[in-house]
Every structure is written in C-alpha cells, then in structure tokens.
C-alpha positions as CSV (number, residue, x, y, z in Angstrom):
1,M,0.1,0.4,0.2
2,D,1.1,4.0,-0.8
3,P,2.1,5.1,2.8
4,K,0.9,8.6,1.4
5,Q,-2.9,6.7,0.7
6,P,-4.7,6.7,4.7
7,A,-5.6,3.1,5.5
8,M,-8.6,1.6,4.4
9,L,-11.0,1.0,7.7
10,P,-13.1,-1.7,8.0
11,C,-16.8,-0.1,6.6
12,L,-18.2,-3.3,4.3
13,S,-20.9,-5.5,5.1
14,V,-20.3,-8.6,2.6
15,V,-23.9,-10.6,1.9
16,M,-23.4,-14.1,0.9
17,P,-25.9,-16.0,-0.5
18,V,-25.2,-20.3,-0.1
19,Y,-27.0,-23.0,-1.7
20,N,-24.8,-26.3,-1.9
21,E,-21.3,-24.5,-2.2
22,S,-19.4,-26.7,0.4
23,R,-16.5,-27.2,-2.1
24,T,-15.5,-23.7,-2.0
25,L,-17.2,-21.9,0.6
26,A,-14.3,-22.4,3.9
27,D,-11.9,-21.0,0.7
28,V,-14.4,-17.6,0.1
29,I,-15.2,-17.1,3.5
30,A,-11.6,-16.8,4.4
31,T,-10.8,-14.5,1.6
32,V,-13.4,-12.6,2.3
33,L,-12.2,-12.1,5.7
34,R,-8.8,-11.1,4.5
35,Q,-10.0,-7.9,2.5
36,P,-9.2,-5.1,4.9
37,L,-12.9,-3.5,4.2
38,V,-14.1,-6.0,5.8
39,A,-16.2,-5.4,9.0
40,E,-19.1,-8.4,8.8
41,L,-19.5,-11.0,6.4
42,V,-23.4,-12.0,6.6
43,I,-23.7,-15.4,5.2
44,V,-27.6,-16.9,4.2
45,D,-28.1,-20.6,3.8
46,D,-30.7,-21.7,1.4
47,A,-31.5,-24.7,2.5
48,S,-28.3,-26.2,1.5
49,Q,-27.9,-30.3,1.9
50,D,-24.3,-30.5,1.2
51,G,-22.9,-29.9,4.7
52,S,-22.5,-25.6,3.9
53,W,-24.4,-24.9,7.0
54,E,-22.2,-27.2,9.1
55,I,-19.4,-25.4,7.5
56,M,-20.7,-22.1,8.1
57,E,-21.3,-22.9,12.0
58,E,-18.0,-23.9,12.4
59,L,-16.2,-21.0,10.7
60,S,-18.9,-18.6,12.9
61,A,-17.7,-20.1,16.2
62,T,-14.1,-18.5,15.6
63,E,-15.1,-15.3,14.0
64,C,-16.8,-12.6,15.4
65,R,-17.4,-10.9,12.0
66,I,-19.6,-13.8,10.6
67,K,-23.3,-14.0,11.0
68,I,-25.3,-17.0,9.5
69,V,-28.8,-16.9,9.0
70,R,-30.4,-20.5,7.6
71,K,-33.9,-21.1,5.8
72,Q,-35.4,-23.8,6.0
73,V,-36.8,-23.7,3.0
74,N,-35.0,-23.4,-0.5
75,Q,-36.4,-20.1,-1.7
76,G,-34.0,-19.1,-4.3
77,K,-30.9,-16.3,-4.4
78,G,-32.6,-13.5,-4.6
79,A,-34.6,-14.8,-1.1
80,A,-31.3,-15.3,0.4
81,V,-29.8,-12.2,-0.3
82,R,-33.2,-10.1,0.5
83,D,-32.4,-11.6,4.1
84,G,-28.8,-11.0,3.8
85,L,-29.1,-7.5,3.1
86,Q,-32.0,-6.7,6.2
87,Q,-28.8,-8.1,8.4
88,A,-26.3,-6.0,7.4
89,S,-25.2,-3.2,9.7
90,S,-22.2,-1.8,8.2
91,P,-22.5,1.5,6.1
92,Y,-21.4,0.2,2.9
93,V,-22.8,-3.4,1.5
94,I,-21.4,-5.7,-1.7
95,I,-23.2,-8.8,-2.7
96,Q,-20.6,-12.6,-2.8
97,D,-21.0,-15.4,-4.2
98,A,-20.0,-18.4,-2.7
99,D,-17.5,-19.5,-5.0
100,F,-14.4,-17.7,-6.8
101,E,-16.6,-16.2,-9.7
102,Y,-15.7,-13.0,-8.5
103,D,-12.6,-11.9,-6.7
104,P,-13.0,-10.3,-3.1
105,A,-9.6,-8.6,-3.8
106,E,-11.7,-6.1,-5.9
107,Y,-13.8,-4.8,-3.1
108,A,-12.0,-1.7,-2.4
109,T,-12.0,-1.1,-6.6
110,V,-15.6,-2.0,-6.7
111,L,-15.9,0.6,-3.2
112,A,-14.0,3.7,-4.8
113,P,-16.9,5.6,-6.2
114,I,-19.1,5.1,-3.1
115,L,-15.7,6.2,-0.8
116,A,-14.8,9.1,-2.7
117,A,-18.6,10.0,-2.1
118,K,-19.2,10.6,-6.1
119,A,-21.5,7.6,-5.6
120,D,-24.5,5.7,-4.2
121,V,-24.3,2.7,-5.9
122,V,-21.5,0.7,-8.1
123,F,-22.1,-1.7,-10.3
124,G,-19.3,-4.2,-11.7
125,S,-19.1,-4.8,-14.8
126,R,-17.3,-8.0,-16.3
127,F,-17.6,-6.3,-20.0
128,L,-15.7,-3.0,-19.7
129,G,-12.1,-4.2,-20.5
130,A,-9.3,-3.9,-17.5
131,G,-10.1,-7.1,-15.7
132,S,-9.3,-10.8,-16.9
133,H,-12.2,-13.4,-17.9
134,R,-12.5,-16.5,-17.7
135,V,-13.8,-18.0,-21.7
136,L,-17.0,-20.1,-21.2
137,Y,-20.4,-20.0,-22.8
138,F,-21.4,-17.9,-25.9
139,W,-25.2,-18.1,-24.9
140,H,-24.8,-16.9,-21.8
141,Y,-23.0,-14.0,-22.7
142,L,-25.3,-13.2,-25.4
143,G,-28.3,-14.0,-23.9
144,N,-27.0,-11.2,-20.8
145,R,-26.1,-8.2,-23.0
146,L,-29.7,-8.7,-24.3
147,L,-31.0,-8.4,-20.9
148,T,-28.7,-5.6,-20.2
149,L,-30.0,-3.6,-23.4
150,L,-33.4,-4.3,-22.6
151,S,-33.3,-3.3,-19.2
152,N,-31.2,-0.3,-19.8
153,M,-34.3,0.8,-22.5
154,V,-37.1,0.7,-19.9
155,T,-34.8,2.4,-17.2
156,N,-32.5,4.9,-19.1
157,I,-29.8,4.0,-17.9
158,N,-26.4,2.7,-19.8
159,L,-25.0,-0.4,-17.7
160,T,-23.2,-2.9,-19.5
161,D,-23.9,-5.6,-17.1
162,I,-27.2,-6.0,-15.1
163,E,-26.6,-9.6,-13.9
164,C,-23.0,-9.0,-12.6
165,C,-22.7,-10.2,-8.7
166,Y,-21.2,-7.3,-7.5
167,K,-23.2,-4.4,-7.1
168,A,-22.1,-2.2,-3.7
169,F,-24.4,0.3,-2.1
170,R,-24.9,2.6,1.1
171,R,-26.4,0.5,3.2
172,E,-29.3,3.0,4.1
173,I,-30.3,3.2,0.4
174,V,-30.1,-0.4,-0.3
175,Q,-32.1,-1.3,2.9
176,A,-34.8,1.1,2.1
177,V,-35.5,-0.9,-1.2
178,E,-38.5,-3.3,-1.2
179,L,-37.1,-6.6,-3.2
180,E,-39.8,-9.2,-4.2
181,E,-38.1,-11.8,-6.5
182,N,-36.8,-15.0,-4.8
183,R,-34.8,-16.2,-7.5
184,F,-31.8,-14.5,-10.0
185,G,-34.8,-11.9,-11.5
186,F,-34.0,-10.2,-8.1
187,E,-30.8,-8.7,-10.7
188,P,-33.0,-6.5,-13.2
189,E,-35.6,-5.9,-10.3
190,I,-32.9,-3.8,-8.0
191,T,-31.2,-2.1,-11.0
192,A,-35.2,-1.2,-12.2
193,K,-35.9,0.2,-8.6
194,I,-32.3,2.1,-7.9
195,A,-32.6,3.9,-11.2
196,R,-35.8,5.1,-10.2
197,L,-34.5,6.6,-7.2
198,N,-32.2,9.1,-9.1
199,L,-29.1,8.0,-7.0
200,R,-25.5,8.6,-8.6
201,I,-24.9,5.0,-10.2
202,Y,-21.3,3.9,-11.2
203,E,-19.6,1.3,-13.2
204,V,-16.4,-0.2,-13.0
205,S,-14.6,-3.0,-14.3
206,I,-14.0,-6.6,-12.8
207,S,-12.9,-9.9,-13.4
208,Y,-14.8,-13.0,-14.0
209,H,-13.7,-16.3,-13.3
210,G,-16.7,-18.5,-14.6
211,R,-17.6,-22.1,-13.6
212,T,-18.9,-24.7,-15.7
213,Y,-22.2,-26.5,-15.4
214,E,-20.2,-29.2,-13.9
215,E,-18.1,-26.7,-11.8
216,G,-21.1,-26.1,-9.9
217,K,-22.9,-22.8,-12.0
218,K,-26.8,-22.8,-11.7
219,I,-28.2,-20.4,-14.0
220,G,-30.1,-21.4,-16.8
221,W,-31.8,-20.3,-19.5
222,R,-35.5,-20.1,-17.4
223,D,-33.6,-17.7,-15.3
224,G,-33.1,-15.9,-18.5
225,F,-36.7,-16.0,-19.1
226,S,-37.2,-15.1,-15.7
227,A,-35.1,-11.8,-15.9
228,L,-37.3,-10.8,-19.2
229,R,-40.3,-10.9,-17.0
230,C,-38.8,-8.7,-14.0
231,I,-37.4,-6.2,-16.5
232,V,-41.2,-5.7,-18.3
233,K,-42.8,-6.1,-14.7
234,Y,-40.1,-3.8,-12.7
235,G,-39.2,-1.7,-15.6
236,L,-42.4,-0.7,-17.4
237,F,-45.2,-2.0,-15.3
238,R,-44.3,-0.3,-12.2
239,L,-43.9,2.9,-14.0
C-alpha cells in the first residue's frame, strides 16, 4: 500500500447467499475476511443439503465478524440476498457469491466511487475491459447483453452488465428498497428500482472467473426468461 494513502478502515458488510457450495465455501469465507474493508460477513444458507451449513456454523464459532442465517426451505438466491441485506449493519454493502467466480480482492475497486463520495451505488461489470475473464458460454454472454440492453431501454441508464454479482450500495439505500423476487430475477428488479431513485450510479471493471455446470454453475435458460419477465414487470408496469 502507498504510505501516502490513508489506511482503509473496515466499513463493509458482505452479503453471501449460499446453496450447496461446500467445495468452495471455506476458502471463499477466508478470502473475504482477509480484505481490509470487511467489517462483517452475513451468510444466508438457502437450505443447503451438502454440509454447507455445518461449515458456516464451525467458522462462525471462531470468527466474530461472521453472521449466519439458516433458511429451512430453499427459496432462491434473491430471497437469500434479501434476508442478508436486512442483516447488514456496516455503512456499505456488497453482494458476494460463495464461489470464486468473483474475486474479493477487488472490493476496494468496486467501492472506490462510494468511498470518494462520488457514487451511491456501484455495479461491477465483466464487460468494461480491464479485468481477466475466463472464456465460457457464448449464449450466456449473448443473453446477458440482450437483458442488459432491454433493462437499459426501460430504465434509461447505460449499464453494461446488469447480471453481475458485484453490486455495492450505501446501506441505508439498499435497505430501503423493497425487493420481491426470490430467484435470479432480483438482478433486473433491483436495477429498475435503484434507477428510479435518481441516485449516483457508477460502474467499474472487474475480472470474472466463471464456472461450468460441472463445477457448480446454477443459472440456466429458465432464469433468463424470468429476468426478462422482471424487466417488463419492474421497468415498465411499475412506472
């Protein structure tokens, strides 16, 4: 770190939804907690059946920054994120998946516009250019770009990647947004609702290390249609 730069004090709540991620969970938690900005990690287990909850219990017993929530019925990522956001208590909040598709070492990059008092909300983008990206599914890429385009058309903002996991917020803003979607539809939902608040929204480039379905990727074509439904529902009909 540059000695002329002020030290980064812990000010960030990380919200992590978990569903059957026992292979990567312990390593991701350790990586998150090593980041200087992290004041707390809120983990919501969405009724995992692979031992993820037991890992969370063991680690939370030895680390005071970890809060854990157990859902008895699987509802989806959106429901887990919604519950986790309401548990957050630090000034700023970011969403983190329980795998290594996104790198916690980039928290400072994502949060920088907020810490500089330039932004209220920051979206990470896998398509802006600077970060490294694993080469994977063309149709996922094309579908994401199409959903982003349609979302931008109804919200009148110019994001490049609405489906990116890394979204950072001032806590009081995101906790005031009433979220409804239980699955992956919460991405276009929160984008539409944030866009209507006339906030300062920034986007920053991040790296992306995507997984294959064999490695545990969960989003599928049905989620794409759900996202399209949510763009119409929250971007058009809620106007």
